[in-house]
N, C-alpha and C positions, 0 to 999 in steps of 0.2 A: 624918725627916718634919719639915717646917718650918711653923710657924704665925706669922701676923702679928697683933699685938694691935690696932694702930691704922693700918689701911691708908690712912686719909684723908690722912695726912701725906705720902704718895707724891706728892700734888699739888704739894707744895712744890718738887719737883724741876723744876717748870716755870720756876723763876727762873733756872736754869742757861743755857738758850738766850738769855734776856734779857741775862745778864752777858756771854756770848760776843759777841752782836751789839754791845753797848755797847763792849766791848774793841776789836773790829774797827773800829768807827766812830772810836773815840779814836785808834787807831793811824793810820788814814787821815788824820784831821784833823791829827795831830801831824806826819806826814811832809809834808803840804801846807804847813803853816805853816813848817816848817824849810826847805823849798825856797824859800819867799818870803824867808826871813831870810838864808840863805847856801847856797853849794853844799856838796856832800857832803864834799869834802876839808877845807874850812874848819870845818865842823861837827865833824869828827873831831878836828881840832886843838883846838877849843874845849872839847870834852867827850871826852877820850881814854879816860876810865875808864868811860864808859857802856856797858852790855852790852845788845845787842839780844835776846839769848837769855833773859836773866833775867826780862823782863816776861812772856814766854810761860810761863816756868816758874812764876812767881807766880800766873798765871791758872790753871794746872793744879793747883797746890796749893789754890787757893781753891775750885775745882770739886770736888776730892776731899774737902776739908774739909766743904763743904755736903752732899755726897752721903752721907758717913758720918754726919753729924749727923742727917740725915733718916732714915737707917736706924736710928739709935739711938732716934728718936722713934717709929718704927713698932714697935720692940721685937720683933725676930724671936725665936722660941722653937724649940728643936730637941728633938724627941722622942728621948729617949736609951734608951728601952726598948720593945720590942715584946712585949705581953702578951696573953693570952687572957682575954676578958671575957664575962660572961653577959649576953645581951640578949633581949628579948621583942619579937616583932613578927609581921607578916604577910608572906608572899611575894607581891610585886606585879610583874606584867609589863605594860609599856606597849607596845602595838602601834600604831605611827604610820604612817598612810597617806602615802606619798610619791609618789603617782601625779600625773600632770600636772594633773588636775582640781583638785588642792590649790593650784594657782597662782591660781585664781579670786579676785578681789578684792572679792567681795560682803561680806566681813568683813575689817576692816582689821588689818594691812596686806595679808595674804592668808590663805587657809585654813591653809597649812602653818605660817606663823609664829604664827598663833593657836594651832594645835595644840601647837607647841613651848612656847609661853608657858604653856598650860594644864598641861602635864606638869611644867614647871619649877616652877610655883606649887604643884602638888600635892606635889612632892618637898620643897619648903620647909616643908610642914606635917608631914612625917614625922619620927619621932624615932629609932626603932630597927628599922624594917621593912627587909627586903631587897628590892631592886628589880632588874629587868632591862629591856632595851629591844630592840624588834624594829622594823625598817623593812620595809614591804611595799608592793608595787605589783602587777605581774603575778606576782610571786613574793615570798616572805618571806626576809629576811636578818637574822641575829642581829647586833645592834649591840653589846650589852653583856650578858654573862651575869649571873646573880643575884649581887648584891654589896651591901655596905653603904657603898660609896664613892660618896657622893652627888656629890662634886666631879667624879669621872670621868664619872658619869652625865650631868651637865649639859654637860660638854665634848663627849661623843659626841652628845648631843641637838642641840646647836647646829651641829654639822657636817652634820646631815642635810639633804638637798636632793633635788629631783625628778630629778636626773641621776645619782644614786648607783646606781640599778638600771636595767639595760638593758632588762629585760622590763617593758613598760608594761601598763596595765590595772589592775584592782583585784580581787585574789583574796583576799578576807577569810578564806576557808577555809584558805589557805596560812599566814596569820599565826596562826590558831588552832591548826593542827596543829603548827607550830613551837613555839608557846608551851607546849604540853603537855610538851615535852622540856626546858623551862627549870627546872622545879621539881625540884631535886635532893635534897630532903629528904622521904623517904617518910612521916615522922611529922607533917609539917606538915598540919594539918587545914584551915587557911584559906589557900586559894590564890586570888588575884584576878588577872583579866586585864582591862585597860582597852583597848578598841579606840577610837582617836581617828581619825575619818574623816568624809567628807561623805556616806557611805552608798552610793556607787556600788559595785556588786558584780557582777563578771562571772563569778563562780564559781557563783552561784545555788544549785541544788539540793545541791551538795556542801557548802555552808556548814552546812546543817542537820545533816548527819552529823558534821561537825567539831565543832559545838557540843555535840551529844549525847555525843561521845567526851570532850570537855573536862569535862562535868558528871560523867561516870563517873569521871574522874580527880580529882574534888573541886575543880574550878576554877569559880569564879563569874565570869561574863563580863558586864562593864559596857560600855556603848557611850557615847561622847561625840560628839555631832554638831557639826560646824563648817561654817558656811556659811548661806545663806538659801534658803528654799523657792522663792522666785521665780527664783533662779539668776543666773548671770553668765557671760560669755565667758571663755575661757582665753587670757590674753595671752602672746604669744611675744616675749620681750625679748632684746636684745643690749646688753650693757654697761649694764643698768639702764634702757634706753629701749625702749618698746613699738614693735616693728616691724610686727606684724600680730596677728591673732586666729586661733586654731586653727579650721580648717574641716574638714568631713567630706568624703567622697568626691564628694558632689554640689556641693561648693563653697560650702555654707552654713556660716555661723558656728555653732560648737558652743556650746550653752548648757548648762552643768552645774549641776544643782540639788541641794540638800541633800535626801537621801531618808531622812526620819525613820522612815518605815514599816519599811524594811529594818533599820535600826539598832535600832528598838524590838522587832522580832521576834527578832532575835539575842539581845538582852538578856533578853527574856522566856523564850526557850528555854534560855538559859544561866544561869537562876536569879539574874539580876542586875537592873539597871535601866538605862533609857535616860536620858541627861542631855544637855540642850541646853547647848552650850558658849558661847553668845553672850555671856553675862555671866560673865566669868572668876571674879569674886569669889563669886558665888552658887554656881557649879558647884564650885569648890574647897571651899567651906564644906560643901556637901552631901556631897561625897566624904569629907571629913574626918570628918563625923559617921558615915557608913556604916562607915568603917574602925575608928572607935573602938568600934562595937558588936561587932566581931568578937573572938573569943577569940585571945589572943596565944600564940604558941608560943615557948618558951625555946630559944635556940640559942647556940652559941659563935661568937665573932668575934675576930679578931686586930686590935689597934689599938695605935698608939704611945701611950705614957704617960710620965709624969715629964718634962713639958716644962720646960726650963730657959731663963731669960732670957739673951739674948746681947747686949743693948743696950750693956753696958759696953765691949765690944771696939770697937764702932763709935763710941761716944762718945770713947774714947781716941784712936782714929785720926783722928777728925774734929778734935779739939782740937789734935793734933799737926800736921796739915797747915795749919790756920789759924795756928798759932804760926809755922810755917815761912814762911807767906805774909807775915805781919806783919814778921818780922825779916829776911827775905831782902832785901838791898839791890839796887838797880838797877845799881850800879857793878860792874865786873869784880872777881872774886876773884883776888888776886895769886898764891896758890899753885896755884889751878886754871889760872890764865893760863899758868903755866910748862908745865903738862901739855898745854895747847892742846886740851882736851876739846871745847870749844865753838867752836873755830876763831876765837878772839878775839885772835890776835896782831895787833899794829899793823902796818900797811904801812909799810915804811921809806921 
């Protein structure tokens, strides 16, 4: 397992393309001036020891030197030991609506991106809780089982989109039923399910039964609404450009609205609360306070420990390549010239 102390220094790698462009420009300018001064045969006689390959090799050494020095500044650390640690937390499952209605742009940039940001910000506030992720539309699909790997959770979260499930519609009951299978610790007393949606629910009556079953399994269901009550059309885009708006069978533009009543009813039946997600900061702060009130269950988790600094290796390699770049001469090396490794023999 690798960690980076100062990721900011990765931006310094941006100087490399600038150096390459400058080198290419300099080579072009030099060849142009040389042609103005004399032809190729005369130039070869005037500077017989100049190597065409060495300038490129010097550039390569410079790039490698800079790259390794940047890595040294970032200071990579490698976990050398996997150990079991005791942690306390709550088991949390996020069920994210990925139906087409989540493409509505009544909340910037659209409902789905807002939902993903809300979940990401909630994860940022967690310390030792275990989390899982479900994607649902007309059916529910497990994205990430219960884990303490928040990095993996964010990676799976960002990959979610409205095309990942072929079955469209919004079946909240399916997400709740799948969530009940996620909690693998029978002794965990606090199990939390967050449903992030615009409230459209095509499963209707079956949702109530699913919520009741979740409560029986010790799961508190919170709902987070994304969207506006006045609603918005669903854009159909191609390569980021809106081509048309979704229409119903009568040819009318579909307007999808945030249904807070449905979400509030689910939360009320699920022994949780409804949260309006329009203000990300307020919603996340409220959720943080709710989770802090809950009793924490102790559990075991494996994680890498004894991280050791590795910057010295990159520092040494960086200085080595910069040293080679400084002391490597542009003229041909006589003993290498005899081997003709770089095709540097003079034309007779």
